C-alpha positions in Angstrom: -25.1 29.3 -1.2 -24.1 30.7 -4.5 -24.1 28.2 -7.5 -20.4 29.0 -8.3 -19.4 28.3 -4.6 -21.3 25.0 -4.5 -19.3 23.9 -7.7 -16.2 25.1 -6.2 -16.9 23.1 -2.9 -17.6 19.9 -4.9 -14.3 20.1 -6.8 -15.2 21.4 -10.2 -12.3 23.8 -10.5 -11.2 27.3 -9.4 -14.1 29.8 -8.6 -13.5 31.5 -12.0 -13.7 27.9 -13.8 -16.9 27.3 -11.8 -18.3 30.6 -12.9 -17.4 30.0 -16.4 -19.1 26.7 -16.5 -22.2 28.3 -15.3 -22.2 31.2 -17.7 -21.6 28.9 -20.6 -24.8 26.9 -19.8 -23.0 23.7 -18.7 -24.7 23.5 -15.3 -28.4 22.7 -14.6 -30.1 22.4 -11.4 -33.2 20.1 -11.1 -33.0 20.0 -14.8 -33.2 23.7 -15.4 -30.2 25.4 -17.1 -28.3 28.3 -14.8 -26.5 30.9 -16.2 -26.0 33.1 -13.3 -23.1 32.3 -10.9 -24.6 34.1 -7.9 -27.9 32.0 -8.1 -28.6 30.9 -4.5 -29.6 27.4 -3.6 -30.2 25.3 -0.5 -27.5 22.6 -0.6 -29.5 20.0 1.4 -30.5 17.3 -1.0 -29.4 19.4 -3.8 -29.1 17.7 -7.3 -27.2 19.2 -10.3 -25.7 18.4 -13.5 -22.4 19.5 -15.0 -22.0 19.1 -18.6 -24.6 16.4 -18.6 -23.3 14.4 -15.8 -25.6 14.2 -12.7 -24.2 15.0 -9.2 -25.5 15.3 -5.7 -24.1 17.9 -3.1 -22.2 16.3 -0.4 -20.8 18.7 2.3 -18.1 15.9 3.2 -17.1 13.0 0.9 -17.3 9.5 2.3 -16.6 6.7 -0.2 -16.0 3.0 -0.6 -13.8 1.8 -3.4 -13.1 -1.8 -4.4 -9.4 -1.6 -4.9 -7.9 -3.9 -7.4 -4.4 -5.3 -7.5 -1.8 -3.2 -9.2 -2.5 0.2 -7.6 -0.9 2.1 -5.1 -2.6 4.1 -2.2 -0.6 7.1 -2.9 -1.0 10.6 -4.5 2.4 10.1 -5.8 2.8 6.5 -6.7 6.5 5.1 -7.3 5.7 2.1 -9.5 2.2 1.4 -10.1 -0.9 3.8 -11.0 -2.5 5.6 -8.0 -5.9 4.5 -6.8 -7.0 8.1 -7.2 -7.0 7.8 -10.8 -9.9 5.6 -10.5 -12.0 8.5 -9.2 -13.6 11.3 -11.2 -11.7 14.6 -11.2 -14.2 16.4 -9.0 -13.7 13.9 -6.2 -10.0 14.4 -6.4 -10.2 18.2 -6.5 -12.9 18.8 -3.7 -12.5 21.9 -1.5 -9.4 23.1 -3.6 -6.3 24.3 -1.7 -3.2 22.2 -0.8 -5.1 19.5 0.9 -7.7 19.1 -1.9 -9.7 15.9 -2.6 -10.2 12.6 -0.7 -7.6 10.8 1.1 -7.6 6.8 1.6 -8.4 5.8 5.2 -5.3 3.8 5.8 -3.6 1.9 2.9 -3.4 -1.3 1.3 -0.4 -2.7 -0.4 -0.5 -2.6 -4.5 -1.2 -6.4 -4.6 -3.8 -6.4 -1.8 -7.5 -5.9 -2.9 -10.8 -5.3 -1.3 -12.7 -2.6 0.7 -11.0 0.7 0.9 -12.6 3.9 2.5 -11.9 7.5 1.3 -12.9 10.8 2.8 -12.2 14.5 2.9 -13.3 14.6 6.7 -10.0 14.7 8.7 -11.9 13.5 12.0 -13.3 10.6 10.3 -10.0 9.5 8.9 -8.4 9.8 12.1 -11.2 7.8 13.9 -11.3 4.9 11.4 -7.4 4.7 11.3 -6.5 5.2 15.1 -5.9 1.8 17.0 -7.5 3.5 20.0 -11.0 3.1 18.4 -10.4 -0.5 17.6 -12.3 -0.5 14.4 -12.1 -4.1 13.3 -10.9 -4.9 9.7 -11.4 -8.4 8.2 -9.1 -9.9 5.7 -9.3 -13.0 3.5 -5.8 -14.6 3.3 -4.5 -17.1 1.1 -1.3 -18.7 2.5 1.5 -20.5 0.6 1.5 -23.4 3.0 -1.2 -25.2 4.7 -2.7 -23.2 7.8 -2.6 -25.4 11.1 -4.2 -25.0 14.3 -0.8 -24.0 15.9 -0.4 -21.0 13.5 -3.9 -19.8 14.3 -3.4 -19.9 17.9 0.1 -18.0 17.7 -1.8 -15.3 15.8 -4.5 -15.4 18.5 -1.9 -15.0 21.2 0.2 -12.3 19.6 3.5 -12.3 17.5 6.4 -9.9 17.9 7.3 -7.9 14.7 10.7 -6.8 14.1 10.1 -3.2 14.8 8.0 -3.5 17.9 8.7 -5.6 21.0 5.1 -5.5 21.9 3.1 -8.5 20.6 0.5 -7.9 18.0 -2.6 -10.1 18.3 -5.4 -10.9 15.9 -8.9 -9.9 17.2 -10.2 -13.0 15.5 -8.7 -15.8 13.1 -10.5 -18.7 11.7 -9.2 -21.3 9.0 -11.6 -21.3 6.0 -9.8 -23.6 3.8 -6.6 -25.6 3.6 -4.6 -22.5 2.5 -7.2 -19.7 3.6 -8.0 -18.0 6.7 -10.1 -15.0 7.9 -8.0 -12.7 9.9 -9.3 -9.7 12.0 -7.2 -6.8 13.0 -7.9 -3.6 15.1 -4.8 -1.7 14.1 -2.9 -1.2 10.9 0.9 -1.5 11.0 3.2 -1.2 7.8 2.6 -4.7 5.9 0.9 -6.0 9.2 -0.8 -9.0 7.8 1.9 -10.4 5.6 4.3 -9.8 8.7 2.2 -11.6 10.9 1.9 -14.6 8.7 5.5 -14.8 8.3 6.0 -14.7 11.9 4.0 -17.9 12.3 6.1 -19.7 9.6 3.8 -19.2 6.6 3.7 -16.6 3.6 0.7 -14.5 2.2 0.0 -15.4 -1.5 -3.1 -13.5 -1.7 -4.7 -10.8 0.4 -8.3 -9.1 0.3 -10.0 -6.9 2.8 -13.5 -8.1 3.2 -14.8 -5.9 5.7 -14.5 -2.9 7.9 -16.4 -2.5 11.1 -19.8 -4.4 10.1 -19.5 -3.1 6.6 -19.1 -5.8 4.0 -17.5 -5.1 0.6 -20.7 -5.3 -1.7 -20.8 -8.2 -4.1 -22.0 -6.0 -6.8 -19.1 -3.4 -6.4 -16.5 -4.6 -9.1 -12.8 -4.0 -8.8 -12.0 -0.5 -9.6 -15.4 0.9 -8.9 -16.6 3.4 -6.3 -19.7 4.6 -4.7 -20.8 7.1 -2.0 -21.3 5.8 1.5 -24.9 5.9 2.8 -26.0 6.8 6.2 -26.5 3.1 6.7 -23.0 2.2 5.5 -21.6 4.8 7.9 -23.6 3.1 10.9 -22.3 -0.4 9.9 -18.6 1.0 9.9 -19.2 2.1 13.5 -21.0 -0.9 14.6 -19.4 -4.1 15.9 -19.6 -6.9 13.5 
């Protein structure tokens, strides 16, 4: 693949901008400066640097983000900053065109923290988001009032939300403290956790997504930080916890 097309596919601007970066000597491959936009490279395991910042070629982007509180999962946020501002510009601009950049796999409310996946692979996003695939998502919930066994049983048996007469059930639910519980869902309705907790007579005071599939939010990934998903991470997402 031509070097300018490599940069374009990775989100470094229009083809003209990418060619200009190369011609001005801002791009190096394997530590060697390149000035010819038409230079050909094999993209598998390709490492390069743009203006001194190291990058690795990714045909498709698969990321995890530790979403902090106070951010909206929207490209056009209404009140709070967008989670996309936490990502480098090339990640937000990958591929060019109207649908450029990565998209969040589902959404977390602005006050909800935890594991969020992002990708520019439409099939992956659909597979992770669709309730038909039953991908479990585990939430740590802090309730306003003490959690009792009756509430746990109702969540497991199913509660009716105001926009759907079909009961919504937790795949798993375990009390982890006087005010805390671990709740596993396999679908993602609007404000689902908060509405389910409200339906059993309690209220969510704190909400954190700890796991998707068998992939746990890494303890060393701080709020606001992101990283590429590895092949092992992707396998864990698809695996049953």
